[in-house]
C-alpha positions in Angstrom: 3.9 13.8 -110.6 6.7 14.2 -112.5 8.1 17.6 -112.3 10.5 18.7 -115.2 13.2 21.3 -114.5 11.7 25.0 -113.6 11.1 27.4 -111.1 8.6 27.7 -108.2 8.6 30.0 -104.9 7.2 29.6 -101.8 6.9 31.8 -98.7 9.0 34.6 -100.2 11.8 32.0 -101.1 12.8 30.8 -105.0 14.2 27.9 -106.3 15.5 26.7 -109.8 16.2 23.7 -112.1 13.5 22.1 -110.2 13.0 17.7 -110.5 10.8 16.0 -108.8 8.8 12.8 -108.2 5.9 12.4 -106.2 2.0 12.2 -105.6 -0.6 14.6 -105.0 -3.6 13.2 -102.8 -6.4 15.7 -102.5 -5.2 18.7 -100.6 -1.3 18.2 -100.8 1.5 17.3 -102.4 3.6 14.7 -101.5 7.1 15.1 -102.6 9.3 11.7 -102.7 12.3 13.0 -103.9 13.0 16.4 -105.6 16.3 18.4 -106.4 16.3 22.2 -106.8 18.7 25.2 -107.5 18.1 28.0 -104.8 20.6 31.0 -104.3 23.2 29.3 -105.8 23.2 26.3 -103.7 21.7 22.9 -104.6 18.9 21.5 -102.6 17.5 18.2 -102.2 14.1 17.2 -100.5 12.9 13.6 -99.5 9.5 12.3 -98.5 8.4 16.0 -98.2 4.9 17.8 -98.0 3.3 20.2 -99.4 -0.7 21.9 -98.5 -2.4 23.7 -100.9 -5.1 24.6 -98.1 -4.5 27.8 -95.8 -2.7 27.6 -93.4 -0.3 26.2 -96.5 1.5 23.7 -93.8 4.4 21.8 -95.3 7.1 19.9 -94.0 10.3 20.0 -95.6 13.1 17.5 -94.9 16.7 17.5 -97.0 19.9 19.0 -97.3 21.6 22.5 -98.6 24.9 21.5 -100.3 27.0 23.9 -98.3 30.2 23.5 -99.7 29.0 25.7 -102.7 26.4 27.6 -100.6 27.4 31.4 -99.1 25.8 31.9 -95.6 23.0 34.3 -96.7 22.1 31.3 -98.2 22.4 28.8 -95.5 20.4 31.5 -93.6 17.3 31.6 -95.9 17.5 27.1 -96.1 17.5 26.9 -92.2 15.2 29.6 -91.7 12.4 27.7 -94.1 13.4 24.0 -92.7 12.7 25.9 -89.3 9.8 26.8 -90.3 8.5 23.3 -91.6 5.8 21.9 -89.3 
């Protein structure tokens, strides 16, 4: 899978300018590498997954580029990362 720039929402969080590569296997997307902008900050992911079936499990391994983000943005990203299981 190769994603062009776009918009996505998940668990109430949103991101724009998404660029991702990976594969879709059975009921999940396996994200090899991705970058996006969320709440004014850059975000990168690698070796992450999102399930398409209930309960919509996900595992995000990544980084928020904090030098350009506000405290609210950092809290939102950390909250999302802490929910990833």
